[in-house]
N, C-alpha and C positions, 0 to 999 in steps of 0.2 A: 155378652156374658164373658167372652175369652178378656176383656180388659178389665173385669172387675173380679177374677178369679187372680189375676196377678195382684192385686191390694187384697185380696182375704183376710181376715187377720188370722185364719189358721196356719196364712202359706208366711205374712208377716212375724206372726208371734210363734210361729211355733218352736223354736230355738231359740227367741227371747229372754224367759223364764227360766234356761239353764245359763243362759248369757249374765241374766242379772242375778244369777246364785252365785259363777264362778269369781263377778266383780266384788259383790257384797263378801265371801270366802278370803279373798286378798288385801280388802279393806281391814275384815276382822285381823287378820292376822297383824298387819300391818301395824292398827291400832293396839293390837296385845302387846305387840312387839316394843311401841314405841314407850305404852302408857309402863311396862315393864322396866325400862330401862331409863325413864326420868325418876319414876315414884322410887324404885328401890336401889338406880343407879349399876345393875347387874350387865354385864356385857354384851354386846351386840349378838352375839353364839348363842349364850345361855337364854336371852330375852327370847330370840329365835324357837330353840328347845322346846324352850314355856308354851310358846302361842301354838306350838303344833302339837305336842303331849297332851297338854292339858285338857285340849277339847276334844280329844279322843277318849281319854278316862271319863270324863262328863256323859261322854257317848253310852259308853259303857253303864254308868251311874243311870241315866234316861231309862235304858234297856232293863235294868234290872226290876226298877219300879215300876215300871208298868208290866213287867213279866208274871216278876218272882213276888214284891213286896205288895201290888194291889189286891192281890185275893187274899193274902193275910189280913192286912191294913181292914178291910170288908168285912170279914171273916169277924174281927176284934171287934168293929165297930157293932155289926150286928149281933154279937154274944153279947157285948156289954149293953146293960141296961139305962146308959147314959140318953138323955132326951136331947142334948148338946151337939151330939156329933150325931149325922146321919149319914148312911151309904152312900145315896143318891146327890153329896158333895163329896166325893171321892176325886175329882178334878181339882177341887182347889187342896186337900191336903196333899194331895203329889206334889202340885206346885209348891207349895210350902216346902215342904222336904226337899224337891229336889233342887229349890234355891238355896238350902241351907245346906245341902250337901254339894251344891256347886262353888261355893265361897269356899266351904272347908276344902274341897278338890283345889281350887284353883288356889288357896293360899300354900297349900300343901306342896303342891306341885312349885309355886315360884317358890318357895323355903328349901325344899329340896334342892331344886336346880340350880338356882342362883343363889343361893347362900345371903338370902335377903333375912333380917330382921322381922319377926314376927310382924309387929305391927306395922310395919312399909308392906309388907306382902298383903297381909288385911284389906289395906288401904288402896291398893293394886285392885285386889279381886272384888273392890264393891266399885271403884274409879271406871273401872275397864268395860263390865257389863254398861253401863249407864252411857259412857262414850258411845260403846257399839251399838245401845236402841235410838241414838239421834244418827245417826251413819244409816241402820236400817231403816230409818222415816226419811231420809233425804234420799234414800236411791227408790224407794218407793212412790215418793212424792214424784221425781224426776221421772219414773217410768212413764207412773200414768200420766204426766204430761203426754209425752213423748207419742205412748199408744192414743190416747185422745188425737191428738194431733194427727197422726197418720190415719185413724179412722174418720174422722171428717176429712180428711184430703180424699180419702179413697170412698165416699160416701158419692163425692161431688165428681168422681172416675165412674161410678158404676152405671151399669145402666138401666136397675131398679132406682136409682134412687133411695135409698133407705132411709130420706130423713127424719121419720119415728124413730131409727134405733139410739136406744141411750146405753151405752156400754156403763156398770158398777166399777167405780174405784176400786173395789174390793175386791172384786175379781177379774183380775188379769188374765183371762183365759176366755176362749170361742166363745161370743152370746152372741150368735145371730138367726137367732129364733123368729126374729118379725122377718126376716126378707123371704122367705119362700112362700 
Protein backbone atom coordinates (compact mmCIF):
# COMPACT_ATOMS: atom_id res chain seq x y z
CA UNK A 1 0.00 0.00 0.00
CA UNK A 2 2.87 2.37 0.74
CA UNK A 3 4.14 2.06 -2.88
CA UNK A 4 0.68 2.78 -4.19
CA UNK A 5 0.34 5.98 -2.16
CA UNK A 6 3.60 7.24 -3.65
CA UNK A 7 1.94 7.21 -7.09
CA UNK A 8 -1.61 8.08 -6.00
CA UNK A 9 -3.16 10.61 -8.35
CA UNK A 10 -4.22 12.77 -5.41
CA UNK A 11 -0.53 13.10 -4.53
CA UNK A 12 0.85 13.32 -8.07
CA UNK A 13 -1.77 15.74 -9.37
CA UNK A 14 -2.60 17.69 -6.24
CA UNK A 15 -0.77 20.78 -7.54
CA UNK A 16 -0.55 19.94 -11.24
CA UNK A 17 -3.82 21.75 -12.04
CA UNK A 18 -2.45 24.90 -10.40
CA UNK A 19 0.79 24.52 -12.34
CA UNK A 20 -1.20 23.98 -15.54
CA UNK A 21 -3.25 27.13 -14.86
CA UNK A 22 -0.08 29.14 -14.25
CA UNK A 23 1.49 27.82 -17.47
CA UNK A 24 -1.70 28.66 -19.39
CA UNK A 25 -1.82 32.16 -17.89
CA UNK A 26 1.80 32.90 -18.75
CA UNK A 27 1.24 31.62 -22.29
CA UNK A 28 -1.99 33.63 -22.55
CA UNK A 29 -0.19 36.83 -21.57
CA UNK A 30 2.67 36.16 -24.00
CA UNK A 31 0.20 35.39 -26.81
CA UNK A 32 -1.77 38.56 -26.04
CA UNK A 33 1.40 40.66 -26.04
CA UNK A 34 2.67 39.07 -29.25
CA UNK A 35 -0.64 39.45 -31.09
CA UNK A 36 -0.97 43.04 -29.97
CA UNK A 37 2.57 43.84 -31.02
CA UNK A 38 2.30 42.13 -34.42
CA UNK A 39 -1.23 43.24 -35.32
CA UNK A 40 -1.22 46.80 -34.01
CA UNK A 41 2.50 47.58 -33.90
CA UNK A 42 2.27 48.55 -30.23
CA UNK A 43 5.42 48.93 -28.19
CA UNK A 44 6.32 46.01 -25.95
CA UNK A 45 5.52 47.86 -22.73
CA UNK A 46 2.07 48.96 -23.97
CA UNK A 47 1.32 45.48 -25.31
CA UNK A 48 2.27 44.07 -21.89
CA UNK A 49 0.08 46.61 -20.09
CA UNK A 50 -2.84 45.69 -22.34
CA UNK A 51 -2.22 41.97 -21.76
CA UNK A 52 -2.52 42.49 -17.99
CA UNK A 53 -5.19 45.20 -17.72
CA UNK A 54 -7.75 43.92 -20.24
CA UNK A 55 -8.27 40.49 -18.54
CA UNK A 56 -8.80 42.21 -15.19
CA UNK A 57 -11.51 44.43 -16.66
CA UNK A 58 -13.07 41.39 -18.36
CA UNK A 59 -13.13 39.67 -14.98
CA UNK A 60 -15.26 42.51 -13.61
CA UNK A 61 -17.48 42.30 -16.70
CA UNK A 62 -17.92 38.56 -16.08
CA UNK A 63 -18.83 39.23 -12.44
CA UNK A 64 -21.27 41.98 -13.40
CA UNK A 65 -23.04 39.64 -15.81
CA UNK A 66 -23.33 36.79 -13.32
CA UNK A 67 -24.30 38.82 -10.29
CA UNK A 68 -26.22 41.84 -11.54
CA UNK A 69 -27.38 41.42 -15.11
CA UNK A 70 -28.38 37.74 -14.87
CA UNK A 71 -31.34 38.54 -12.61
CA UNK A 72 -32.34 41.57 -14.70
CA UNK A 73 -32.25 39.54 -17.92
CA UNK A 74 -34.19 36.62 -16.43
CA UNK A 75 -36.83 39.01 -15.04
CA UNK A 76 -37.19 40.74 -18.42
CA UNK A 77 -37.51 37.41 -20.23
CA UNK A 78 -40.13 36.17 -17.76
CA UNK A 79 -42.02 39.47 -17.97
CA UNK A 80 -42.09 39.54 -21.78
CA UNK A 81 -44.44 37.20 -23.61
CA UNK A 82 -42.02 36.38 -26.42
CA UNK A 83 -41.89 32.68 -27.22
CA UNK A 84 -38.38 32.62 -28.72
CA UNK A 85 -36.67 33.74 -25.47
CA UNK A 86 -36.71 31.36 -22.50
CA UNK A 87 -35.20 31.91 -19.05
CA UNK A 88 -33.90 28.32 -19.17
CA UNK A 89 -31.42 29.42 -21.84
CA UNK A 90 -29.85 32.15 -19.69
CA UNK A 91 -26.40 30.56 -19.99
CA UNK A 92 -26.22 31.01 -23.75
CA UNK A 93 -27.61 34.55 -23.52
CA UNK A 94 -24.98 35.49 -20.95
CA UNK A 95 -22.24 33.84 -23.04
CA UNK A 96 -23.27 35.89 -26.07
CA UNK A 97 -23.39 39.11 -24.05
CA UNK A 98 -20.07 38.29 -22.43
CA UNK A 99 -18.43 37.64 -25.80
CA UNK A 100 -19.60 40.93 -27.30
CA UNK A 101 -18.61 42.78 -24.13
CA UNK A 102 -15.24 41.03 -24.08
CA UNK A 103 -14.51 42.07 -27.66
CA UNK A 104 -15.62 45.65 -26.92
CA UNK A 105 -13.45 45.79 -23.78
CA UNK A 106 -10.47 44.30 -25.62
CA UNK A 107 -10.82 46.81 -28.46
CA UNK A 108 -11.23 49.73 -26.09
CA UNK A 109 -8.26 48.77 -23.90
CA UNK A 110 -6.10 48.19 -26.94
CA UNK A 111 -7.12 51.50 -28.48
CA UNK A 112 -6.65 53.50 -25.29
CA UNK A 113 -3.44 51.86 -24.11
CA UNK A 114 -1.58 51.42 -27.38
CA UNK A 115 -3.18 54.07 -29.57
CA UNK A 116 -3.86 51.46 -32.25
CA UNK A 117 -6.39 52.27 -34.96
CA UNK A 118 -9.83 50.86 -34.21
CA UNK A 119 -9.75 48.37 -37.09
CA UNK A 120 -6.46 46.86 -35.86
CA UNK A 121 -7.68 46.82 -32.25
CA UNK A 122 -10.81 44.96 -33.42
CA UNK A 123 -8.72 42.50 -35.39
CA UNK A 124 -6.53 41.85 -32.34
CA UNK A 125 -9.63 41.41 -30.14
CA UNK A 126 -10.83 38.63 -32.44
CA UNK A 127 -7.58 36.87 -33.43
CA UNK A 128 -5.94 36.71 -29.99
CA UNK A 129 -8.77 34.72 -28.30
CA UNK A 130 -8.76 32.23 -31.17
CA UNK A 131 -5.01 31.63 -30.75
CA UNK A 132 -5.49 31.31 -26.99
CA UNK A 133 -8.18 28.71 -27.64
CA UNK A 134 -5.63 26.62 -29.53
CA UNK A 135 -3.12 27.19 -26.69
CA UNK A 136 -5.72 25.93 -24.19
CA UNK A 137 -6.43 22.86 -26.33
CA UNK A 138 -2.73 22.07 -26.72
CA UNK A 139 -2.09 22.30 -22.98
CA UNK A 140 -5.19 20.26 -22.17
CA UNK A 141 -4.15 17.45 -24.52
CA UNK A 142 -0.53 17.42 -23.32
CA UNK A 143 -1.63 17.38 -19.67
CA UNK A 144 -4.23 14.65 -20.30
CA UNK A 145 -1.64 12.45 -22.03
CA UNK A 146 0.87 13.08 -19.24
CA UNK A 147 -1.70 12.16 -16.59
CA UNK A 148 -2.68 9.01 -18.45
CA UNK A 149 0.98 7.92 -18.68
CA UNK A 150 1.55 8.54 -14.98
CA UNK A 151 -1.65 6.73 -14.01
CA UNK A 152 -0.78 3.79 -16.24
CA UNK A 153 2.68 3.47 -14.74
CA UNK A 154 1.22 3.91 -11.23
CA UNK A 155 -1.32 1.15 -11.88
CA UNK A 156 1.54 -1.26 -12.56
CA UNK A 157 3.22 -0.31 -9.28
CA UNK A 158 0.06 -0.59 -7.18
CA UNK A 159 -0.33 -3.58 -4.88
CA UNK A 160 -3.96 -3.84 -6.03
CA UNK A 161 -3.08 -3.34 -9.73
CA UNK A 162 -6.38 -1.69 -10.69
CA UNK A 163 -6.40 -2.54 -14.38
CA UNK A 164 -10.11 -1.65 -14.60
CA UNK A 165 -9.44 1.97 -13.58
CA UNK A 166 -10.33 4.28 -16.44
CA UNK A 167 -9.74 7.98 -16.16
CA UNK A 168 -11.84 10.53 -17.94
CA UNK A 169 -10.00 12.90 -20.25
CA UNK A 170 -12.44 15.61 -19.28
CA UNK A 171 -11.95 15.36 -15.53
CA UNK A 172 -8.31 15.80 -14.52
CA UNK A 173 -9.19 15.21 -10.89
CA UNK A 174 -9.04 12.29 -8.49
CA UNK A 175 -10.86 9.36 -10.08
CA UNK A 176 -10.11 6.38 -7.86
CA UNK A 177 -13.61 5.10 -6.98
CA UNK A 178 -12.80 1.61 -8.27
CA UNK A 179 -9.72 1.17 -6.10
CA UNK A 180 -11.29 0.34 -2.74
